[in-house]
BAZA-238004 format. One line per field, with one value per residue (C-alpha): x, y, z. Coordinates in pm, 1 decimal, padded with zeros to 6 digits. Layout:
px <- [X,...]
py <- [Y,...]
pz <- [Z,...]
# end
This chain:
px <- [11794.6,11474.1,11288.1,10949.9,10766.9,10950.6,10866.2,10501.7,10477.7,10632.0,10387.1,10084.2,10203.5,10261.4,09912.3,09766.6,09978.7,10103.9,10445.2,10644.8,10929.9,11142.8,11267.1,11544.0,11749.2,11902.7,11867.5,12082.4,11946.9,11883.5,11507.1,11570.9,11820.0,11572.3,11292.5,11514.4,11624.5,11264.8,11182.0,10977.5,11092.0,11167.2,10793.9,10700.9,11000.6,11036.7,11346.2,11460.9,11593.0,11847.8,11802.7,12052.7,12112.7,11822.0,11818.9,11756.5,11437.9,11301.4,11461.1,11421.6,11128.2,10920.2,10919.9,10806.6,11116.7,10937.8,10853.0,11217.4,11331.5,11079.6,11096.8,11406.5,11424.5,11334.5,10958.0,10641.7,10514.8,10854.5,10837.1,10482.9,10589.7,10895.4,10675.0,10429.4,10713.8,10892.7,10563.9,10508.8,10871.0,10910.7,10554.4,10465.3,10144.5,10303.7,10584.0,10772.4,11005.8,11250.3,11400.2,11559.6,11866.6,12091.2,12361.4,12606.5,12476.5,12137.4,11995.7,11736.4,11686.9,11592.9,11773.6,11950.4,11699.0,11416.8,11290.9,10985.2,10866.4,10585.6,10379.7,10185.0,09941.4,09680.3,09308.1,09347.5,09420.0,09662.0,10007.2,10056.7,10360.2,10484.6,10730.7,10983.8,11211.5,11480.0,11766.2,12101.1,12397.5,12379.8,12362.8,12084.0,11879.2,11902.4,11811.4,11510.6,11401.2,11401.1,11196.3,10948.6,10883.1,10837.7,10595.6,10404.4,10388.0,10266.1,10002.5,09878.0,09863.4,09658.7,09428.5,09363.4,09327.6,08949.0,08963.7,09262.3,09261.6,09010.1,08887.8,08692.5,08378.3,08150.1,08292.2,08236.0,08505.3,08445.6,08655.7,08765.4,08942.6,09264.2]
py <- [09453.9,09515.7,09226.5,09162.9,09238.6,09572.3,09666.1,09568.0,09762.5,10072.7,10042.0,10014.0,10301.5,10516.9,10450.3,10543.3,10850.7,10704.4,10678.2,10426.4,10444.4,10166.8,10096.2,09839.7,09654.9,09325.6,09418.5,09729.0,09927.3,09641.4,09706.0,10068.1,09954.2,09705.8,09961.7,10224.6,09972.5,09963.9,10200.8,10496.4,10466.0,10837.8,10910.7,10689.0,10612.5,10869.0,10726.7,10488.1,10461.5,10192.3,10147.7,09868.4,09955.8,09872.7,10216.7,10383.0,10183.2,10374.2,10716.7,10750.9,10524.9,10561.0,10192.6,10157.1,10129.6,09905.2,09665.6,09658.1,09602.1,09321.9,09135.2,09261.6,09391.3,09062.8,09069.7,09108.5,09410.2,09579.3,09527.2,09671.7,09977.0,10024.7,10023.9,10269.2,10483.9,10521.5,10594.8,10881.7,11001.2,11021.0,11134.3,10845.9,10656.7,10315.8,10194.3,09865.2,09718.7,09435.3,09311.3,08978.2,08761.8,08709.7,08542.6,08412.9,08411.8,08415.4,08754.5,08840.4,08467.9,08412.7,08166.2,08264.8,08296.8,08438.1,08747.0,08968.3,09180.5,09434.1,09676.0,09977.4,10134.0,10407.0,10379.1,10332.9,09961.6,09821.2,09728.4,09363.3,09149.8,08807.6,08582.6,08404.8,08112.6,08133.0,07901.5,07999.8,08219.9,08591.6,08696.2,08454.4,08536.0,08907.7,08854.9,08640.1,08902.7,09172.5,08957.9,08872.2,09233.1,09341.2,09054.5,09151.6,09513.4,09402.5,09180.4,09461.8,09698.9,09449.3,09379.4,09750.3,09825.6,09859.1,10117.3,10312.4,10334.4,10590.0,10673.9,10984.0,10902.9,11192.1,11400.0,11123.6,10926.5,10557.9,10295.3,10022.4,09698.3,09608.1]
pz <- [07622.8,07812.1,07966.4,07804.7,08131.2,08158.6,07801.2,07848.3,08175.1,08016.7,07726.4,07957.2,08175.0,07866.6,07733.8,08073.2,08126.3,08454.6,08617.8,08819.9,09072.4,09223.2,09575.9,09571.5,09825.7,09712.3,09343.4,09391.1,09096.2,08853.5,08843.6,08746.7,08483.5,08336.3,08324.8,08163.5,07899.4,07771.7,07485.8,07608.3,07969.7,07991.5,07972.7,08269.3,08493.7,08774.5,08941.7,09209.3,09561.3,09638.2,10011.7,10062.4,10428.5,10659.1,10825.4,10487.7,10444.4,10744.7,10698.6,10320.6,10231.8,10549.5,10648.0,11008.6,11230.0,11481.4,11198.4,11088.9,11448.2,11499.6,11167.7,10988.5,10632.3,10462.0,10508.2,10299.9,10493.7,10461.9,10083.8,10072.2,10274.9,10052.8,09740.1,09894.0,10027.8,09695.8,09521.0,09763.4,09781.8,09404.1,09333.8,09103.3,09036.4,09096.2,09319.9,09304.6,09565.0,09619.9,09945.6,10026.0,10070.6,09768.3,09976.5,10049.1,10409.9,10582.1,10681.6,10945.8,11005.5,10640.2,10414.1,10095.0,09812.5,10026.9,09845.8,09872.4,09581.8,09606.6,09402.1,09528.0,09286.2,09269.1,09343.0,09717.7,09684.3,09940.3,09810.6,09714.9,09792.2,09688.3,09868.0,09647.8,09730.2,09464.5,09377.7,09235.9,09312.2,09397.9,09034.0,08950.4,09261.9,09185.6,08818.7,08910.3,09164.5,08896.6,08661.8,08941.1,09044.8,08682.5,08622.1,08937.6,08816.1,08474.6,08634.2,08855.6,08559.0,08357.0,08651.3,08695.0,08323.1,08329.4,08606.3,08480.3,08102.2,07990.9,07643.2,07562.8,07362.6,07278.5,07564.4,07821.2,07996.7,07933.5,08108.5,07872.2,07949.2,07774.3]
# end
């Protein structure tokens, strides 16, 4: 069953005529699964890239290799570049990304439960990222990461509603808030 944030995001994207793509690391395809569980997903979901291996983040998603070498894959800027990279690679309006440490061991000097989620949208705005410190086992950390990135996407869609949803009134495009 689709998460409420996924269903709401799919609804907003549908009303706008926009699309979304996902770049996933620690979530391993769970974001794509959650989005495709939502009714109407086929109209807005372009696809996903599961770049679990660090080298794929650079070669497939265009994350700066020097950044990966310097900071590792568990980093806010890496998440932002993943979101922007999947948006470009899959020709979508929006890109979402997850990267982090689900456990059982630390990675790139980061403790278990450290996760970064990001959203890259249209309108020339820079991608946004959030750092999460999550508790739980691997399953719970991954589940919470999915929910967090979908909530971030929904929040960004709502924030951009006035600039992105257009109604035609008397032949003129009029921006209207949600």
